[in-house]
C-alpha atoms as a printed R data frame, in Angstrom:
   type eleno elety resid chain resno       x       y      z
1  ATOM     1    CA   MET     A     1  17.087 218.131 19.283
2  ATOM     2    CA   PRO     A     2  16.428 220.940 16.763
3  ATOM     3    CA   PRO     A     3  14.718 224.092 18.036
4  ATOM     4    CA   LYS     A     4  10.932 224.231 17.709
5  ATOM     5    CA   THR     A     5   9.707 226.240 14.736
6  ATOM     6    CA   TYR     A     6   6.453 228.067 14.154
7  ATOM     7    CA   ILE     A     7   4.415 229.054 11.110
8  ATOM     8    CA   VAL     A     8   2.521 232.322 10.836
9  ATOM     9    CA   TYR     A     9  -0.689 231.890  8.865
10 ATOM    10    CA   ILE     A    10  -3.499 234.000  7.427
11 ATOM    11    CA   LEU     A    11  -7.027 232.672  7.136
12 ATOM    12    CA   LYS     A    12  -9.626 234.441  5.014
13 ATOM    13    CA   ASN     A    13 -13.370 233.927  4.748
14 ATOM    14    CA   ARG     A    14 -15.853 234.713  1.981
15 ATOM    15    CA   MET     A    15 -16.483 238.190  3.432
16 ATOM    16    CA   ASN     A    16 -12.733 238.949  3.169
17 ATOM    17    CA   ARG     A    17 -12.386 238.891  6.936
18 ATOM    18    CA   ARG     A    18  -8.918 237.752  7.995
19 ATOM    19    CA   PHE     A    19  -7.527 235.933 10.987
20 ATOM    20    CA   ILE     A    20  -3.779 235.834 11.640
21 ATOM    21    CA   GLY     A    21  -2.173 233.348 13.978
22 ATOM    22    CA   ILE     A    22   0.830 231.183 14.828
23 ATOM    23    CA   THR     A    23   0.979 227.398 14.831
24 ATOM    24    CA   ASP     A    24   3.261 224.474 14.110
25 ATOM    25    CA   ASP     A    25   0.706 222.922 11.698
26 ATOM    26    CA   ALA     A    26  -1.263 225.315  9.467
27 ATOM    27    CA   GLU     A    27  -3.509 222.636  7.934
28 ATOM    28    CA   ALA     A    28  -4.552 221.292 11.353
29 ATOM    29    CA   GLU     A    29  -5.208 224.835 12.536
30 ATOM    30    CA   LEU     A    30  -7.438 225.502  9.504
31 ATOM    31    CA   ARG     A    31  -9.451 222.351 10.231
32 ATOM    32    CA   ALA     A    32  -9.880 223.398 13.873
33 ATOM    33    CA   HIS     A    33 -11.109 226.876 12.883
34 ATOM    34    CA   ASN     A    34 -13.595 225.378 10.413
35 ATOM    35    CA   LYS     A    35 -14.870 222.931 13.037
36 ATOM    36    CA   GLY     A    36 -15.719 225.918 15.241
37 ATOM    37    CA   GLN     A    37 -13.168 225.104 17.947
38 ATOM    38    CA   PHE     A    38 -12.183 228.763 18.420
39 ATOM    39    CA   LYS     A    39 -14.728 231.151 19.876
40 ATOM    40    CA   GLY     A    40 -13.378 234.205 18.014
41 ATOM    41    CA   THR     A    41 -13.597 232.702 14.523
42 ATOM    42    CA   LYS     A    42 -16.504 230.295 14.925
43 ATOM    43    CA   ALA     A    43 -19.192 232.719 13.668
44 ATOM    44    CA   PHE     A    44 -17.227 233.621 10.536
45 ATOM    45    CA   LYS     A    45 -16.500 230.189  9.068
46 ATOM    46    CA   PRO     A    46 -15.795 228.699  6.614
47 ATOM    47    CA   TRP     A    47 -12.173 229.794  6.453
48 ATOM    48    CA   GLN     A    48  -9.573 229.118  3.803
49 ATOM    49    CA   LEU     A    49  -5.823 229.220  4.211
50 ATOM    50    CA   GLU     A    50  -4.733 232.353  2.365
51 ATOM    51    CA   TRP     A    51  -1.013 232.249  3.201
52 ATOM    52    CA   PHE     A    52   1.554 230.728  5.543
53 ATOM    53    CA   SER     A    53   5.185 231.526  6.284
54 ATOM    54    CA   GLU     A    54   8.288 229.459  6.214
55 ATOM    55    CA   PRO     A    55   9.171 227.877  9.592
56 ATOM    56    CA   LEU     A    56  10.411 230.569 11.979
57 ATOM    57    CA   SER     A    57  11.789 230.854 15.497
58 ATOM    58    CA   ARG     A    58   9.323 231.807 18.220
59 ATOM    59    CA   ASN     A    59  10.578 235.413 18.366
60 ATOM    60    CA   ASP     A    60  10.547 235.841 14.583
61 ATOM    61    CA   SER     A    61   7.052 234.359 14.301
62 ATOM    62    CA   LEU     A    62   5.718 236.654 17.039
63 ATOM    63    CA   ARG     A    63   7.235 239.699 15.303
64 ATOM    64    CA   LEU     A    64   5.810 238.712 11.935
65 ATOM    65    CA   GLU     A    65   2.364 237.983 13.408
66 ATOM    66    CA   GLU     A    66   2.292 241.397 15.091
67 ATOM    67    CA   ASN     A    67   3.357 243.127 11.873
68 ATOM    68    CA   LEU     A    68   0.689 241.315  9.833
69 ATOM    69    CA   ARG     A    69  -2.040 242.035 12.384
70 ATOM    70    CA   HIS     A    70  -1.139 245.709 12.326
71 ATOM    71    CA   HIS     A    71  -1.738 245.768  8.549
72 ATOM    72    CA   LYS     A    72  -4.461 243.118  8.152
73 ATOM    73    CA   THR     A    73  -6.977 245.510  6.563
74 ATOM    74    CA   ASN     A    74  -4.419 246.845  4.072
75 ATOM    75    CA   ALA     A    75  -4.149 244.272  1.276
76 ATOM    76    CA   ALA     A    76  -1.169 245.980 -0.385
77 ATOM    77    CA   MET     A    77   0.857 245.988  2.846
78 ATOM    78    CA   LEU     A    78  -0.061 242.369  3.561
79 ATOM    79    CA   GLU     A    79   1.127 241.425  0.071
80 ATOM    80    CA   SER     A    80   4.407 243.262  0.628
81 ATOM    81    CA   ILE     A    81   5.053 241.666  4.019
82 ATOM    82    CA   THR     A    82   4.047 238.139  3.019
83 ATOM    83    CA   HIS     A    83   6.117 238.289 -0.163
84 ATOM    84    CA   LYS     A    84   9.249 238.690  2.000
85 ATOM    85    CA   HIS     A    85   8.349 235.502  3.908
86 ATOM    86    CA   ASP     A    86   6.902 233.503  1.021
87 ATOM    87    CA   MET     A    87   6.826 229.811  1.415
88 ATOM    88    CA   GLY     A    88   3.159 229.010  1.318
89 ATOM    89    CA   MET     A    89   0.512 229.504 -1.304
């Protein structure tokens, strides 16, 4: 059985607010956020999927998520970090 992989994703709303998370299915996660299933993002919907990573190990996805969250208000840094992990968008 192959090891489980994870995708780091960035959601963005019309006010340029971002949410960064980890999942195994970015499209399903987007639908759940837009249905209001998460208390922390419910008030800020609708969301769009801005970016997602290539499949990563659990440790790599946690490191990338932490790095992105640290820089989520700095668009230039986000661009730099996501470019290194470009798969989506």
